[in-house]
N, C-alpha and C positions, 0 to 999 in steps of 0.2 A: 778163856774168854767165851762168854755167852754171846753168840752172834745174833743179828737182828732176826733171822729166820728162827733162831732158837727161842727168842722172846715170843714169837707168834706161836711156836709149838707149845711152849709152857702155858700160854693163855688158853690154847685149845685143850690141853690136859686138865687145867683147873676148871674152866667154864664149860668145855665141850662135853664133860661127863653128864651134864644136865640135859643134853639134847637126846631126845628119843632116838632109838635105832630104827632099823627098817628090816622087815621080814618079807620074803617072797617065797610062798609055798605053793603057788599054782601058776599055770601058764608055761609056755615054752621058754626056755632059757638057753642061750648059746654061750659056751665057754671056750676060751683060747688060752694060750700061755700067759697073756697079760690083760685079758679083757673079760668082762661079764656083761652080757647083753640080754636083758629080758625082752621077749617079743611084745608083751603088753607094756606100753610106755609108762614109766612111773612118774614122769614129769618132774624130775629132780631139778633143783637149782644148781647152776654150774658150780662145781667144786664144793658143794655143801658137805660132801663126804671125804674130802681130801684129808689125809692124815689119820683116817679111821681104819679099822680092820674089817674085812669081809670074810666070813666063814662059810664054806660050802663042803658038806660031807666031812671028810677027815682032814681037810687042808684049809689053810687061810692065806690071805694076802694083805699087803698094806696098800691102801688106795692112794694112788698118786694124784689122780684127778678124776673128774666125772663130768659128763654132759647131762642133758636132760634125760637121756635114754640108756646110757652105758657107763660102766666103771672101767678105769684103767688102773691096773695094779703093777707092783714091781715084779712079782713072781708068785708062785704058789709055794707055800712052806709045809714041810712035814714037821709037826710040832715036836716029834721025838729027836729031830736033827736039824735045827733051824739054820745052820750054816752049811749043811751038806747039800747033796743034789736036790734040785727043785722037786717039790712034791708033784704028784700026778695031777694033771688037769682034770677037774671034776667032769663027770659024765653029763651029757646034755640033760637039761630039765631037773638037775639036782637043786633042791631048795637052798636058798642062801640067806644069811643073816648079816646085816651091817651093825656092828656094835656102836653104842652111843659114845663110849669112851675112846680116847685117842690111842693110837699105836704107841707102845713104849719105845723110848730111845735106849736101846740096849745093844748096839753094835759099835765097834771101834775100828777105825781105819788109820793107816800110817802113810807117811810120804817122805821122800828124800828132799823135797822142796824146803828151803829155809827162809822163805819170805815171811815177815812178821804177820801174824794173824790180824785180820781187820773185821770190824763189826759188820761190814757190808758183804763179807764173803758168804757164799751160799754153797760152796763145794770145796773140797780139799784138793788144792792144786797138785797135779801129778800124783794123785792117789795111787798107791801100788795095787795092781790087780792083774794077774795073769791066770789063765785057765788052769785050775788044779793047783795053784800056788798056795804055799803055806802062810804067806804074809798078807793074804787078802783080808777083807773085813772079818772080824771075829766077834762072836757073841760075848758079852761081858758078864762077869759075876757082880751082882749088886750087893752092897752091904750098907746097913744103916743101923745105928743104935737109937732106940726109941728115946725121943726127947732131945737128941743131939741136933746141932745146927748144920750138919753136913752129911753127905753120903758119898760112897765111892763106887766107881765102875772099874773093874780090873779085867784085862784081857792079856792072853799070852799068844805071841806070834812066833812060830817055829819055821825057819826056812827049810825048803826042800829042794830037790834037784831041779825042779821046774824054775824056781826062783833063781837058782844059780845060772841055769842055761839062758834065762831071759835077761839077766842083769837085774839090779845094779850091784849084786854081790861080787866082790867085797865092797861094802859101802856103808854109809850111815843114814839112818832115818832121823829126821829132825822135828817132825810135828805129828800130832794125832788129832783126830776129831771123832765125835760121836754122832750117830745117825739112827733113824728109826727103820732102816732097811738094810738087809744083808747084801743087796745088789750094788755094785760099784757105780758111782755117778748117778745114783737114784736116792730119793728120799730126802727128808729134812735134816739138815745139820743143826745140832743144838749147840755144841761147844767145839772150839778149835783152840789148840794150845801148842806152843813150842815146848819141846822136851828140855828139861833142865840140863841134861847131858845127852848128846846124840847117841842113838843106839847103833853101835857098829856091829854088823854081821858079816861074816866072811865065808861061811861054808854051810852046806846042808846040815841040818841038826842044830845050828846056832839058834838061840831063842832069846826073846826079850819079853818081860812082863811089865806092862804099863798100868799104873793106877791113876785114874783121874779123880781128884777130890773136888766135889762140888759143894760150895758153901751156900746154903739156902737162905 
């Protein structure tokens, strides 16, 4: 199911690419793990950059929201390992670029919750996430045949000892959702779906591969 927030995200992807980006190459800039604050006020419109990507040096972040003077992001990403440890926070005064295009929806999450998906959902209830767990959000492999009316997003989740120690293993995962952020409980949810057959995992090393087919 494409939820309402997913409709908004799709509109941003289709029309948002026509919006010019933003470049800051001068003046003092303060960086933190989830914020970018130029000293010279850019006078942005509230949330005009939400859902976009900001690039600073060798890392990037997904913009969750913005005020007139600062950006809030989900985290810093190392492009070589987008689901691994967060990238290094940029050094003060590093120039940054906000891309005009929207951040891609290329992460998948799973949950043991079995409540039917609803269009008004904005988050995946009881999304599984534990520090260093193997069942946390995973980056998807995208596939599309030119001219076809659908595309697929595929992700593999492999349980590890952390998942076992924290529960719910052994247990079943019943739903999945796709997001534009690797960070749990953050970012825009595009699709939410019940799995045709629950994915039952029992021990470390157990894995499930989920493919979401999106008819465009």
